[in-house]
C-alpha positions as CSV (number, residue, x, y, z in Angstrom):
1,M,130.1,140.6,79.9
2,L,133.1,139.8,81.7
3,G,132.7,138.7,85.3
4,A,135.8,139.4,88.5
5,V,138.7,138.8,87.3
6,L,140.6,135.6,89.2
7,E,144.2,135.3,89.0
8,V,146.4,132.4,89.4
9,V,149.4,130.8,88.3
10,A,150.0,127.4,86.8
11,A,152.9,125.1,85.3
12,A,153.0,123.3,82.5
13,I,155.5,120.5,82.9
14,V,156.3,118.5,79.7
15,R,159.2,115.8,80.0
16,S,159.6,113.3,77.1
17,G,156.7,115.0,75.4
18,R,154.4,114.6,77.9
19,L,152.4,117.0,80.0
20,L,152.0,116.6,83.6
21,V,148.4,117.2,85.0
22,V,147.0,116.9,88.5
23,S,143.4,115.8,89.7
24,K,141.8,116.2,93.0
25,R,140.5,113.1,94.9
26,S,136.7,114.7,95.4
27,A,137.0,115.1,91.5
28,D,139.4,112.5,89.9
29,H,137.8,112.4,86.5
30,V,139.0,116.5,86.1
31,F,142.8,117.4,85.0
32,Y,144.3,120.6,85.3
33,L,147.8,121.7,85.4
34,P,149.6,122.1,88.9
35,G,149.1,125.8,90.5
36,G,146.5,128.2,91.8
37,A,145.5,131.5,93.3
38,P,148.4,133.7,95.1
39,E,147.7,134.9,98.6
40,P,147.1,138.8,99.1
41,G,150.5,140.6,98.1
42,E,152.7,137.1,97.3
43,P,154.9,137.2,94.2
44,E,153.6,134.8,91.3
45,R,157.1,132.9,91.6
46,E,156.4,132.1,95.2
47,T,152.8,131.3,94.6
48,L,154.1,128.5,92.1
49,A,156.9,127.2,94.6
50,R,154.0,127.1,97.0
51,E,151.2,124.8,94.9
52,L,153.8,123.0,93.6
53,R,155.1,122.0,97.3
54,E,151.3,122.1,98.1
55,E,150.3,119.8,95.2
56,L,153.0,117.7,93.9
57,G,155.3,117.5,97.7
58,V,158.5,118.9,95.4
59,T,160.8,121.9,96.1
60,W,161.2,124.2,93.5
61,S,163.2,127.2,93.3
62,G,162.7,128.7,90.2
63,P,163.9,128.1,86.5
64,S,167.5,126.8,86.1
65,R,169.7,129.1,84.5
66,S,172.1,126.0,83.8
67,P,173.1,125.9,79.7
68,S,172.8,122.2,79.4
69,S,168.9,122.6,81.0
70,R,166.3,121.8,78.6
71,T,163.6,123.7,80.3
72,S,162.5,126.9,78.7
73,P,160.3,128.6,81.1
74,R,157.9,131.0,79.9
75,W,155.6,133.6,82.0
76,S,152.7,134.5,80.0
77,R,149.3,136.5,81.3
78,C,146.1,135.7,79.5
79,R,142.6,136.4,80.4
80,C,139.9,133.1,80.3
81,G,136.6,133.3,79.9
């Protein structure tokens, strides 16, 4: 039986074949992708920008549209559990 659905957004940031993960001071042995739950009515992209700012101190305004960019942003929805 499935429980309540928890909606979250997260960023899988890969550079030079390495995946960026974060941990909390209270559980420094647990690693996860940067991200989190949206505030009520907050769009997914705004949630991700806020979470990246809060967790990593970086400003993200969205995926780059530059032809020279090596990023390939993908938005996926999945259900875990």
